[in-house]
C-alpha positions as CSV (number, residue, x, y, z in Angstrom):
1,X,22.3,-18.5,0.3
2,X,25.7,-18.6,1.9
3,X,26.6,-15.4,3.7
4,X,29.5,-16.2,5.9
5,X,32.4,-13.8,5.1
6,X,30.7,-12.6,1.9
7,X,31.2,-8.9,1.1
8,X,27.7,-7.4,0.8
9,X,26.4,-3.9,0.3
10,X,23.1,-2.5,1.6
11,X,22.0,0.6,-0.1
12,X,19.8,3.0,2.0
13,X,20.0,3.6,5.7
14,X,16.3,3.6,6.5
15,X,14.2,1.2,8.6
16,X,14.6,-1.6,6.0
17,X,18.2,-1.0,5.3
18,X,19.1,-1.1,9.0
19,X,17.1,-4.4,9.4
20,X,18.9,-5.9,6.4
21,X,22.4,-4.8,7.4
22,X,22.0,-6.2,10.9
23,X,20.5,-9.5,9.6
24,X,23.4,-10.0,7.2
25,X,25.9,-9.1,9.9
26,X,24.4,-11.7,12.3
27,X,24.8,-14.3,9.5
28,X,28.5,-13.5,9.3
29,X,28.6,-11.3,6.2
30,X,31.0,-8.4,5.9
31,X,28.5,-5.6,5.4
32,X,28.8,-2.0,4.1
33,X,25.8,0.4,4.1
34,X,25.9,3.2,1.6
35,X,23.6,6.2,1.4
36,X,23.4,9.5,-0.5
37,X,22.8,11.5,2.6
38,X,25.5,12.8,4.9
39,X,26.6,11.3,8.2
40,X,25.1,14.2,10.1
41,X,21.7,13.5,8.5
42,X,21.8,9.9,9.6
43,X,23.2,10.0,13.2
44,X,20.1,8.4,14.7
45,X,19.9,5.4,12.3
46,X,23.6,4.9,12.7
47,X,23.1,4.1,16.4
48,X,21.0,1.1,15.4
49,X,23.7,-0.6,13.4
50,X,25.8,-3.5,14.7
51,X,29.4,-2.4,15.5
52,X,31.0,-4.4,12.7
53,X,29.0,-2.8,9.9
54,X,30.9,-0.3,7.7
55,X,29.2,2.8,6.3
56,X,29.7,5.2,3.4
57,X,27.9,8.5,3.1
58,X,27.1,10.9,0.3
59,X,27.8,8.2,-2.2
60,X,25.4,5.3,-2.6
61,X,27.5,3.4,-5.1
62,X,28.6,-0.1,-3.9
63,X,32.3,-0.6,-3.1
64,X,34.3,-2.1,-6.0
65,X,34.9,-5.3,-4.1
66,X,31.3,-6.0,-3.2
67,X,30.0,-9.5,-4.0
68,X,26.3,-8.7,-3.7
69,X,23.9,-5.8,-3.3
70,X,20.6,-5.5,-1.4
71,X,18.4,-2.5,-2.1
72,X,16.1,-0.7,0.2
73,X,12.6,-0.1,-1.3
74,X,13.3,3.6,-1.9
75,X,16.3,2.8,-4.2
76,X,15.5,2.5,-7.9
77,X,17.0,-0.6,-9.4
78,X,17.7,1.5,-12.6
79,X,19.8,4.0,-10.7
80,X,23.0,5.0,-12.5
81,X,25.2,4.3,-9.5
82,X,24.4,0.6,-9.9
83,X,25.7,0.3,-13.4
84,X,29.3,-0.7,-12.4
85,X,28.1,-3.5,-10.1
86,X,25.6,-4.7,-12.8
87,X,28.3,-4.6,-15.4
88,X,30.5,-6.9,-13.3
89,X,27.6,-9.4,-12.9
90,X,27.1,-8.6,-9.2
91,X,23.7,-9.9,-8.0
92,X,21.3,-7.0,-7.0
93,X,18.3,-8.1,-5.0
94,X,15.6,-6.5,-2.9
95,X,15.1,-6.9,0.8
96,X,12.0,-9.0,0.0
97,X,14.0,-11.4,-2.1
98,X,16.7,-11.7,0.6
99,X,14.1,-12.5,3.3
100,X,12.3,-14.9,1.0
101,X,15.5,-17.0,0.6
102,X,15.6,-17.5,4.4
103,X,11.8,-17.7,5.0
104,X,10.3,-21.2,5.9
105,X,6.8,-20.0,6.7
106,X,3.9,-20.0,4.1
107,X,3.3,-16.5,2.7
108,X,0.1,-14.7,1.9
109,X,1.0,-11.7,-0.3
110,X,-1.1,-8.6,-1.2
111,X,-0.4,-6.0,-3.8
112,X,-2.3,-3.5,-5.8
113,X,-2.3,0.3,-6.2
114,X,-4.8,1.0,-3.4
115,X,-6.1,-0.7,-0.3
116,X,-3.1,-2.9,0.4
117,X,-2.5,-1.9,4.0
118,X,-6.2,-2.3,4.9
119,X,-6.5,-5.7,3.3
120,X,-3.3,-6.9,4.8
121,X,-4.2,-5.8,8.3
122,X,-7.7,-7.3,8.1
123,X,-6.3,-10.7,7.0
124,X,-3.9,-10.6,9.9
125,X,-6.8,-9.7,12.3
126,X,-9.0,-12.5,11.0
127,X,-6.3,-15.1,11.2
128,X,-5.3,-14.0,14.7
129,X,-8.9,-14.3,15.9
130,X,-9.0,-17.8,14.6
131,X,-6.1,-18.8,16.8
132,X,-3.5,-18.8,14.1
133,X,0.0,-17.3,14.7
134,X,0.7,-14.7,12.0
135,X,3.3,-12.1,11.3
136,X,2.3,-9.1,9.1
137,X,4.7,-6.7,7.5
138,X,6.5,-5.9,4.3
139,X,5.4,-2.5,3.0
140,X,3.1,-2.4,6.1
141,X,5.5,-1.2,8.9
142,X,7.7,-4.1,9.7
143,X,10.2,-5.2,7.0
144,X,9.9,-8.8,5.9
145,X,13.5,-9.5,7.0
146,X,12.5,-8.5,10.6
147,X,9.7,-10.9,10.7
148,X,12.2,-13.8,10.5
149,X,13.3,-12.9,14.0
150,X,9.8,-13.4,15.4
151,X,10.0,-17.2,15.5
152,X,7.7,-19.6,13.7
153,X,4.2,-18.9,12.5
154,X,1.4,-20.4,10.6
155,X,1.6,-17.6,8.0
156,X,3.5,-14.5,7.1
157,X,1.2,-11.9,5.6
158,X,3.1,-9.4,3.3
159,X,2.0,-6.1,1.8
160,X,4.1,-5.6,-1.3
161,X,4.7,-2.4,-3.3
162,X,5.9,-2.1,-6.8
163,X,9.2,-0.7,-5.4
164,X,9.7,-3.9,-3.4
165,X,9.0,-6.1,-6.4
166,X,11.6,-4.5,-8.7
167,X,14.5,-6.7,-7.6
168,X,12.4,-9.7,-6.4
169,X,12.5,-12.9,-8.4
170,X,11.7,-16.0,-6.3
171,X,8.7,-15.2,-4.2
172,X,6.1,-18.0,-3.9
173,X,3.0,-17.1,-1.9
174,X,0.3,-19.7,-1.2
175,X,-2.2,-17.0,-1.7
176,X,-1.6,-13.9,-3.9
177,X,-4.0,-11.0,-3.9
178,X,-4.1,-8.2,-6.5
179,X,-6.6,-5.6,-5.4
180,X,-6.5,-3.2,-8.3
181,X,-4.1,-1.5,-10.7
182,X,-4.1,2.1,-11.7
183,X,-1.2,4.4,-12.7
184,X,1.1,5.3,-9.8
185,X,4.8,6.2,-9.3
186,X,5.1,7.0,-12.9
187,X,8.0,9.2,-11.9
188,X,9.9,6.1,-11.1
189,X,8.6,3.3,-13.4
190,X,9.1,3.5,-17.2
191,X,5.4,3.3,-18.0
192,X,2.1,1.8,-16.9
193,X,2.8,-1.6,-18.5
194,X,6.1,-1.9,-16.6
195,X,4.2,-1.1,-13.4
196,X,1.6,-3.9,-14.2
197,X,4.5,-6.3,-14.9
198,X,5.9,-5.6,-11.4
199,X,2.6,-6.5,-9.9
200,X,2.4,-9.7,-11.9
201,X,5.6,-11.0,-10.2
202,X,3.5,-11.8,-7.1
203,X,2.1,-14.9,-8.8
204,X,5.1,-15.8,-11.1
205,X,6.0,-18.9,-9.0
206,X,2.6,-20.1,-7.9
207,X,1.5,-23.7,-8.5
208,X,-1.8,-25.5,-8.9
209,X,-1.9,-25.9,-5.1
210,X,-2.0,-22.1,-4.6
211,X,-4.6,-19.4,-5.0
212,X,-4.6,-16.2,-7.0
213,X,-7.3,-13.7,-5.9
214,X,-8.2,-11.0,-8.5
215,X,-10.6,-8.0,-8.8
216,X,-13.3,-8.9,-11.3
217,X,-14.4,-5.2,-11.4
218,X,-11.0,-3.8,-12.4
219,X,-10.2,-4.3,-16.1
220,X,-6.5,-4.1,-15.3
221,X,-6.5,-7.1,-13.0
222,X,-9.3,-9.5,-14.0
223,X,-7.4,-10.9,-17.0
224,X,-4.0,-11.3,-15.2
225,X,-2.4,-14.7,-14.6
226,X,-3.8,-16.5,-17.7
227,X,-0.8,-18.8,-17.6
228,X,-0.6,-19.1,-13.8
229,X,-1.6,-22.6,-12.7
230,X,-2.9,-21.4,-9.3
231,X,-6.7,-21.5,-8.8
232,X,-8.1,-18.2,-9.8
233,X,-10.7,-16.7,-7.3
234,X,-12.5,-13.4,-8.1
235,X,-14.2,-10.8,-6.0
236,X,-16.7,-8.2,-7.0
237,X,-18.8,-5.4,-5.5
238,X,-20.8,-5.1,-8.7
239,X,-21.6,-8.6,-10.0
240,X,-22.7,-11.9,-8.6
241,X,-20.0,-14.5,-9.5
242,X,-20.4,-18.2,-10.2
243,X,-17.3,-18.7,-8.1
244,X,-15.8,-16.1,-5.8
245,X,-17.0,-13.6,-3.3
246,X,-19.4,-10.7,-4.0
247,X,-22.2,-8.5,-2.7
248,X,-25.9,-9.4,-2.9
249,X,-27.6,-6.3,-1.8
250,X,-26.0,-5.4,1.5
251,X,-24.8,-9.0,2.2
252,X,-21.3,-10.4,1.7
253,X,-21.7,-13.8,-0.1
254,X,-19.1,-16.4,-0.8
255,X,-19.3,-19.2,-3.4
256,X,-16.2,-21.3,-2.8
257,X,-15.6,-25.0,-2.6
258,X,-19.0,-25.9,-4.2
259,X,-21.1,-24.1,-1.6
260,X,-22.7,-20.7,-1.0
261,X,-22.3,-19.0,2.3
262,X,-23.6,-15.7,3.6
263,X,-20.9,-14.0,5.7
264,X,-22.5,-10.9,7.1
265,X,-24.4,-7.7,6.5
266,X,-22.6,-4.5,5.7
267,X,-24.5,-2.8,8.6
268,X,-22.4,-4.9,11.0
269,X,-19.2,-3.2,9.9
270,X,-17.7,0.0,11.4
271,X,-18.6,3.2,9.6
272,X,-15.2,3.5,8.0
273,X,-15.1,-0.1,6.8
274,X,-18.5,0.2,5.1
275,X,-16.6,2.5,2.7
276,X,-14.0,-0.2,2.0
277,X,-15.9,-3.3,0.9
278,X,-13.5,-3.8,-2.0
279,X,-10.7,-4.5,0.5
280,X,-12.8,-6.7,2.7
281,X,-13.9,-9.2,0.1
282,X,-10.4,-10.5,-0.8
283,X,-9.5,-10.7,2.9
284,X,-12.6,-12.9,3.5
285,X,-11.8,-15.0,0.5
286,X,-8.3,-15.6,1.7
287,X,-9.5,-16.7,5.1
288,X,-12.1,-19.1,3.7
289,X,-9.7,-20.7,1.2
290,X,-7.3,-21.4,4.1
291,X,-10.0,-22.9,6.3
292,X,-10.5,-20.1,8.8
293,X,-13.8,-20.5,10.6
294,X,-16.7,-18.2,9.6
295,X,-17.1,-17.2,13.2
296,X,-13.6,-15.8,13.4
297,X,-14.2,-13.9,10.1
298,X,-17.4,-12.4,11.4
299,X,-15.9,-11.4,14.7
300,X,-12.9,-9.7,13.0
301,X,-15.1,-7.8,10.6
302,X,-17.4,-6.5,13.3
303,X,-14.6,-5.1,15.4
304,X,-12.1,-4.0,12.8
305,X,-12.2,-0.2,12.4
306,X,-9.8,0.2,9.6
307,X,-6.5,2.1,9.4
308,X,-5.6,5.6,10.0
309,X,-5.5,8.0,7.0
310,X,-7.5,5.6,4.7
311,X,-11.1,6.8,4.5
312,X,-10.9,7.4,8.2
313,X,-14.0,9.1,9.7
314,X,-12.8,11.9,11.9
315,X,-15.9,13.8,13.1
316,X,-19.4,14.9,12.3
317,X,-19.9,18.6,12.9
318,X,-23.3,20.2,12.1
319,X,-24.3,17.2,10.0
320,X,-21.1,17.3,8.0
321,X,-18.7,14.3,8.0
322,X,-15.0,15.0,7.9
323,X,-13.0,12.2,6.4
324,X,-9.2,11.7,6.4
325,X,-7.9,10.0,3.3
326,X,-4.4,11.3,3.4
327,X,-3.1,8.0,2.1
328,X,-4.9,8.6,-1.1
329,X,-1.7,9.6,-2.9
330,X,-2.6,8.7,-6.4
331,X,-5.4,9.3,-8.9
332,X,-6.9,5.8,-8.7
333,X,-7.2,6.0,-5.0
334,X,-9.0,9.3,-5.1
335,X,-11.4,8.0,-7.8
336,X,-12.3,5.1,-5.5
337,X,-12.8,7.5,-2.6
338,X,-15.0,9.8,-4.5
339,X,-17.1,6.9,-5.7
340,X,-17.6,5.8,-2.2
341,X,-19.9,8.6,-1.3
342,X,-23.4,9.4,-2.7
343,X,-23.4,12.8,-1.1
344,X,-21.9,16.2,-2.1
345,X,-18.2,16.3,-1.5
346,X,-15.9,19.2,-0.6
347,X,-12.6,17.8,-1.7
348,X,-9.2,19.0,-0.5
349,X,-6.5,17.8,-2.9
350,X,-3.0,18.5,-4.1
351,X,0.6,18.0,-2.9
352,X,3.9,16.8,-4.4
353,X,3.7,15.6,-8.0
354,X,4.5,12.0,-8.8
355,X,4.4,12.4,-12.5
356,X,0.7,11.2,-12.7
357,X,-1.9,12.2,-15.2
358,X,-4.7,14.0,-13.4
359,X,-7.1,14.0,-16.3
360,X,-9.1,10.9,-15.2
361,X,-10.3,13.0,-12.2
362,X,-11.9,15.8,-14.3
363,X,-15.2,14.2,-15.2
364,X,-15.5,12.4,-11.9
365,X,-14.9,15.6,-9.9
366,X,-17.6,17.4,-12.0
367,X,-20.0,14.6,-11.1
368,X,-19.1,14.1,-7.4
369,X,-17.4,17.2,-6.0
370,X,-19.4,20.2,-4.9
371,X,-16.3,22.3,-4.3
372,X,-12.5,21.8,-4.6
373,X,-9.8,23.3,-2.4
374,X,-6.3,23.0,-3.8
375,X,-3.1,22.8,-1.8
376,X,0.6,22.1,-2.5
377,X,2.8,22.3,-5.6
378,X,0.4,20.6,-8.0
379,X,-2.1,23.4,-7.8
380,X,-1.2,24.6,-11.3
381,X,-1.3,21.1,-12.7
382,X,-4.8,20.6,-11.3
383,X,-5.9,23.9,-12.7
384,X,-4.6,22.9,-16.1
385,X,-6.8,19.8,-16.3
386,X,-9.8,21.6,-14.9
387,X,-9.5,24.3,-17.6
388,X,-12.1,26.5,-16.0
389,X,-14.7,23.8,-16.0
390,X,-14.9,23.6,-12.2
391,X,-15.1,25.9,-9.3
392,X,-12.1,25.8,-6.9
393,X,-10.2,27.8,-4.3
394,X,-6.5,27.7,-3.5
395,X,-4.8,27.6,-0.1
396,X,-1.3,27.9,1.1
397,X,-1.9,25.9,4.3
398,X,-4.0,22.9,5.3
399,X,-5.5,25.0,8.1
400,X,-6.8,27.5,5.7
401,X,-8.0,24.7,3.3
402,X,-10.1,23.1,6.1
403,X,-11.7,26.5,6.9
404,X,-12.5,27.1,3.3
405,X,-14.0,23.6,3.0
406,X,-16.0,24.2,6.2
407,X,-17.4,27.4,4.8
408,X,-18.7,25.7,1.7
409,X,-20.1,22.6,3.4
410,X,-23.7,22.1,4.3
411,X,-25.6,19.5,6.4
412,X,-25.3,16.1,4.7
413,X,-22.0,17.0,2.9
414,X,-18.6,15.3,3.2
415,X,-15.4,17.2,3.6
416,X,-12.8,14.8,2.2
417,X,-9.0,15.1,2.3
418,X,-7.9,12.9,-0.5
419,X,-4.8,14.6,-2.1
420,X,-4.0,12.4,-5.2
421,X,-0.4,13.4,-4.5
422,X,2.6,12.7,-2.2
423,X,3.0,14.9,0.8
424,X,6.6,15.9,0.9
425,X,6.2,19.4,-0.4
426,X,4.4,20.5,2.9
427,X,4.7,17.5,5.3
428,X,7.0,14.8,6.5
429,X,4.8,12.1,5.0
430,X,1.1,11.2,4.4
431,X,0.7,10.3,8.1
432,X,1.9,13.8,9.2
433,X,-0.5,15.3,6.7
434,X,-3.4,13.2,8.0
435,X,-2.7,13.8,11.6
436,X,-2.5,17.5,11.0
437,X,-5.9,17.4,9.2
438,X,-7.5,15.5,12.1
439,X,-6.1,17.9,14.7
440,X,-7.5,20.9,12.7
441,X,-10.9,19.2,12.3
442,X,-11.2,18.2,16.0
443,X,-10.5,21.8,17.0
444,X,-13.2,23.3,14.7
445,X,-16.0,25.1,16.5
446,X,-19.6,24.7,15.4
């Protein structure tokens, strides 16, 4: 991809947009960054741009003379302000696609609705313990384009969201992982089938020399890739597989490369990771398929404590476990979290609506949830699907919600923050919400 003197537009002045603009500038392109926000709102990001980069605020539309557009993940490829560029035949690509065109390192790619960050981080930890040089990023913190500046590596491990896949066309991972698929971001995507098709792009260019890892337990993933020539590997927490990785009792078992190997017992995992076996199995499969030693896998699993805000154990107070699952921003994630526990749950849920149908939660909450505390702007929507069938309380603040939950909890219960919603109605982001929850819980008195 020739960039020298090419007039290119980057839309969105966030972390990814800054990284893309500076990369293109270093390659000799003539770069303009556009954003719908005002200059005053973006003074800090502006300081990170190279001096030769032009900017345009309160108007994200590409200039009329642009020769190519690179989108930040938060920018919808179907946005009306892209119509003129599209009509003129201007190429519109994602940051992932741009980075892929300059990447020379084998890629391991992970997607799915839930668990991506945990699985991606665990794969990176396993490979690092084996002595491999790996760069992890994508939707997980560091943009793919920034990984190119980190020098050579054995593998680049990418967490990929549906947003990032919208304008991506040439990605070719040596290992692709699809963890699960359930409705999410329906406020942006045209429908559930369109969302699935975006996830399928992860294996579109794989060959018979590659691996496609799929969730046998998830009906939306197990039949994907019928025409993909990559070797299909399945994982399951529910069924013993003829080929793949699965649980037998409390043991992780791998049947790959014509042999069966016992990896380790679930008791060896940290408390939080025992709740996330579905994310562990594909990470172990990836490592074994790429010839990482079993010792490195075992050591990584024993010491990996999981990620913040994803089924993160916070504290036990008076025999009650408090668990921070603030990253549970969709219905599928909350369903998985509720099914994790075989104890009564006091659930704190609610937040900013993402256009998701809450009805799949109704029966599961009746089965698993002892008491519900609702927060945020989706309270009325939740009450609509509950339709008087379930006891709940409402709260205007997270502090009050935690106190209400504490009052209902008894020894042996779990107080779980798993909102099923975005956080922007009350907090900066899911991390801000989770950190606030942890601070409140740690200050509780017995």
